C-alpha positions in Angstrom: 0.0 0.0 0.0 1.6 3.3 -1.0 2.1 5.9 1.7 -0.5 8.6 2.2 0.8 11.9 0.8 0.8 14.7 3.3 -0.5 18.1 2.3 2.0 21.0 2.1 2.1 23.6 4.8 0.0 25.9 2.7 -2.7 23.3 2.3 -3.2 22.6 6.0 -6.2 24.9 6.2 -9.0 24.1 3.6 -11.0 27.2 4.3 -10.3 30.1 1.9 -11.6 33.6 2.8 -13.5 35.8 0.4 -12.9 38.8 2.7 -9.3 39.7 1.9 -8.9 43.5 2.1 -12.6 44.0 2.8 -12.5 44.7 6.5 -12.4 48.3 7.6 -11.4 47.5 11.1 -9.1 45.2 12.9 -8.9 43.2 16.1 -5.2 42.8 16.5 -4.0 43.4 20.1 -0.4 42.1 19.6 1.6 40.8 16.7 5.1 39.3 16.4 7.0 38.1 13.4 10.1 36.1 14.4 12.8 34.7 12.2 15.1 32.1 13.7 18.6 31.0 12.6 21.3 28.7 13.9 22.6 30.1 17.2 25.4 32.6 16.8 26.6 33.5 20.3 29.1 36.2 19.2 26.3 38.1 17.3 24.9 39.7 20.5 27.7 41.4 22.5 27.6 44.6 24.5 27.1 46.6 21.3 25.0 45.7 18.3 26.7 45.4 14.9 27.3 48.9 13.5 25.9 47.9 10.1 22.6 46.9 11.7 22.5 50.2 13.7 23.1 52.2 10.6 20.4 50.3 8.6 17.7 50.6 11.3 18.5 54.0 12.9 16.0 56.1 11.0 13.1 53.7 11.5 14.0 52.7 15.1 16.1 55.5 16.7 15.9 54.3 20.3 18.3 51.5 21.2 18.1 49.4 24.4 20.1 46.4 25.7 18.2 43.7 27.5 19.7 40.9 29.6 18.2 37.5 29.5 19.0 34.5 31.8 18.0 31.0 30.7 18.1 28.4 33.5 18.7 24.8 32.4 17.0 23.0 35.3 18.1 19.5 34.3 21.8 20.5 34.0 21.8 22.9 36.9 23.3 25.7 34.7 22.3 29.1 33.5 23.0 30.9 30.3 23.3 34.7 30.1 22.3 36.4 26.8 21.9 39.9 25.6 19.2 41.2 23.3 19.3 44.4 21.3 16.0 46.2 21.0 15.4 48.9 18.5 12.3 51.1 19.2 10.4 53.5 17.0 9.7 56.8 18.6 5.9 57.0 18.5 4.4 54.1 16.6 5.1 51.3 19.1 7.0 49.2 16.6 10.2 47.5 17.8 12.8 45.2 16.3 14.8 42.8 18.4 18.1 41.0 17.7 19.0 37.9 19.7 21.7 35.2 19.4 19.3 32.9 17.5 16.5 35.1 16.2 15.4 38.5 15.0 11.8 39.8 15.3 9.4 42.6 14.7 6.5 43.3 17.0 3.8 45.9 17.9 0.6 46.1 20.0 -1.2 47.7 17.0 -1.5 47.0 13.3 -1.5 49.3 10.3 -2.0 46.5 7.8 0.1 43.7 6.3 1.9 45.9 3.8 3.6 47.9 6.6 4.5 44.8 8.6 6.0 43.2 5.4 8.1 46.2 4.7 9.4 46.3 8.2 10.3 42.6 8.2 12.1 42.8 4.9 14.0 45.9 6.1 15.2 43.9 9.2 16.2 41.0 7.0 18.2 43.2 4.8 20.0 44.7 7.8 21.0 41.3 9.3 21.4 38.9 6.4 25.1 39.5 6.1 25.9 38.9 9.8 23.7 35.9 10.7 26.1 33.5 8.9 23.2 31.4 7.5 21.4 31.2 4.2 18.3 29.6 5.9 15.9 30.6 8.6 15.2 27.6 10.7 11.7 29.0 11.4 9.7 32.0 10.2 6.7 32.6 12.4 3.9 35.1 12.5 1.7 35.4 15.6 -1.4 37.5 15.8 -3.4 37.9 19.1 -6.8 39.2 18.2 -9.6 40.1 20.6 -13.2 41.1 20.1 -15.4 42.6 22.9 -18.6 40.7 23.1 -21.5 42.4 24.8 -23.8 39.4 24.9 -23.5 35.7 24.1 -20.4 34.9 22.0 -22.3 31.8 20.7 -24.9 34.1 19.1 -23.1 35.2 15.9 -19.8 36.6 17.2 -17.7 33.4 16.9 -17.8 30.5 14.4 -20.3 27.9 15.7 -17.6 25.2 15.3 -15.5 26.9 18.1 -18.3 27.6 20.6 -20.5 24.4 20.2 -20.3 23.5 23.9 -21.6 27.0 24.8 -24.6 26.5 22.5 -25.5 23.1 24.1 -27.3 24.6 27.2 -25.5 21.9 29.3 -24.1 24.6 31.7 -26.1 27.2 33.6 -23.0 29.3 34.1 -19.6 29.3 32.2 -16.7 30.9 34.1 -14.0 29.8 31.7 -13.8 28.5 28.2 -10.9 27.9 25.9 -9.5 25.6 23.2 -6.4 24.7 21.2 -6.1 23.4 17.6 -2.7 22.5 16.1 -2.0 21.4 12.5 1.5 20.7 11.3 3.7 19.0 8.7 7.5 19.0 8.3 7.4 22.2 6.3 5.4 24.2 8.9 2.0 24.6 10.5 -0.5 26.7 12.4 -1.7 26.8 15.9 -5.0 28.3 17.0 -5.7 29.1 20.7 -9.0 30.6 21.5 -11.2 31.4 24.5 -13.3 33.7 26.6 -11.9 36.4 28.9 -14.2 38.1 31.4 -13.8 41.8 32.0 -15.4 44.6 34.0 -15.9 48.1 33.0 -15.5 51.0 35.4 -19.1 50.6 36.6 -18.4 47.3 38.4 -19.2 43.6 38.2 -22.8 44.1 37.2 -21.5 45.5 33.9 -19.2 42.6 33.2 -18.6 41.9 29.5 -16.6 39.3 27.6 -13.7 39.4 25.2 -13.2 36.5 22.9 -9.5 35.9 22.1 -8.1 34.4 18.9 -4.4 33.6 19.2 -2.8 32.5 15.9 0.8 31.2 15.4 1.5 30.4 11.7 5.0 29.3 10.7 7.2 27.7 8.1 10.4 25.7 8.7 13.7 25.8 6.8 13.0 28.9 4.7 15.8 30.2 2.5 16.7 33.8 3.4 16.1 34.8 -0.3 12.6 33.4 -0.1 11.6 35.3 3.0 9.1 37.6 1.3 7.3 34.7 -0.5 7.1 32.7 2.7 5.8 35.6 4.7 3.1 36.2 2.1 2.0 32.5 2.4 2.0 32.7 6.2 0.0 35.9 6.3 -2.6 34.5 3.8 -3.0 31.4 5.9 -3.3 33.4 9.1 -6.0 35.6 7.5 -7.9 32.6 6.4 -7.8 31.2 9.9 -8.9 34.5 11.4 -11.8 34.8 9.0 -12.9 31.2 9.7 -13.0 32.0 13.4 -15.5 34.8 13.0 -19.3 34.8 13.2 -21.5 37.1 11.1 -21.8 39.7 13.8 -18.1 40.0 14.0 -17.7 40.3 10.3 -20.4 43.0 10.2 -18.6 45.0 12.9 -15.2 44.7 11.1 -16.8 45.8 7.8 -18.3 49.0 9.3 -16.6 52.3 8.3 -14.3 53.6 11.0 
């Protein structure tokens, strides 16, 4: 019997959204794009490489050094590493260089085109010093949250995710979450989702809910020269997953003019 052929990383999600570039609003609360490479201890010293500083200075003029300590419990040892953080002045964007990864992150989102430009700028700044032609992992993580004033099972979230809440089995639900992972050798995607309970300034009687969608979509062993194409594929899959998670009320809210 011939072996069953696995789908490629881009085919892991069957759903394809018809809403690309149609939403006027967003739900992103945090985003991170991380690109990993084989560990290069000498990369992160007391000062960042001057070529990187020069390439990023105009976009990220504020430079910080962060100290990280990793404890290896089984070996009884600890490793001390520095990270160089480049911050934009007002927009909240930051770029980070570590001994085995570089990343771009923000708590807001101006659209994929801006993120893509920033990632490729960072890649251009570091590709000559990472001593690798391949990223061991390229990952894009979006944490989205929608405030739900009412029942999240009534049109805000895909019925497939909130089926237990629709079952009427529970009189009161104080916590609800789930996790779905799909992966092959070339990459994968992880969806973590669930309710968060909040209170406005009026007190507990005005408690409302936030539904969180946390996506981590990634590709393994990506040639540095293929970064842009891989990032486009990752973002497309992340958007398909995001749109699949939504209910009609959420789509209506996102489509409303700002």
